[in-house]
N, C-alpha and C positions, 0 to 999 in steps of 0.2 A: 733565335739565333743561337749558334753554337760558337762558345768560345775555346781557345787554345791558349796554352800556357808555353811561354819561350823565355829564353835566357838571352841576355845581352850581354856582351862582356866587350869593355872599348880598352883599348891601349895606347901606350906613349901620351901624348898630347891630348888626345880626345878624354883623357881622365882629368882634365885640368877644368876646373868647376862642374864637374860631373862625377857620377859614382865609377867605380870599376866594373860594376855589373848590375844588371836589371833584371827584374822579372816580371813580366808584362803577361797579363792576361788580356787578350786580343781577341778580336771578330775573326773566323774564318774567313780567308781571301786576303788576309792581310800580306803585303809584300814587304821586300826590303828595303824599297824607296820611303814607304809607309813609316818606318823605324824610322830613317834616316830623317826624316823632316820630323817626326815626333821629338827626337833628340837635338834637333835644330842643327844637322850636320849637313854640310852641302855634298851633293854626291861628286864634285868635284875635289871634295877633301879625302874621301875615303878611297884610299889607292889599293888596300887590299879589302876584300869582303869575303868571307868565309863563313858558308853555311853548313854547318856540322864538318867542318874541316874540308871543304869542297869549295874551292873560287868559283865563282861565277858572276852573272848580271843581278842588278837589283829588282828586275821584274819576277823574280822566283817569289812564289808564294809560301811562308811558312807554315809548318804542321805543327802539331802538338808535340810537346818534348823538344823541338830543335833548340840548337845552341848556335847564335848569330856571333860572330867575333868581327869586329872594325878595327883598321889600322889605319892611321895617316901615313903620307910620306914620310920615309924615313931619310933623314939628314944625315951627312957624315962628311969625312974628309980624310 
């Protein structure tokens, strides 16, 4: 089994009771939804998901060296 190294960056309320950044060594074929599950983040809670700065869906597979940024909904007034 080949492993990949990815960086996960969390923003705003996702940082509560979690680290700002994670560096994971994961099996190939890991997708974004797998990461959300690993971090105990519901899919509906992640309003913006950027893989290497590009927005997209949770079924995208991660590759070695990828940077995944996760943002919750932003409140304001």
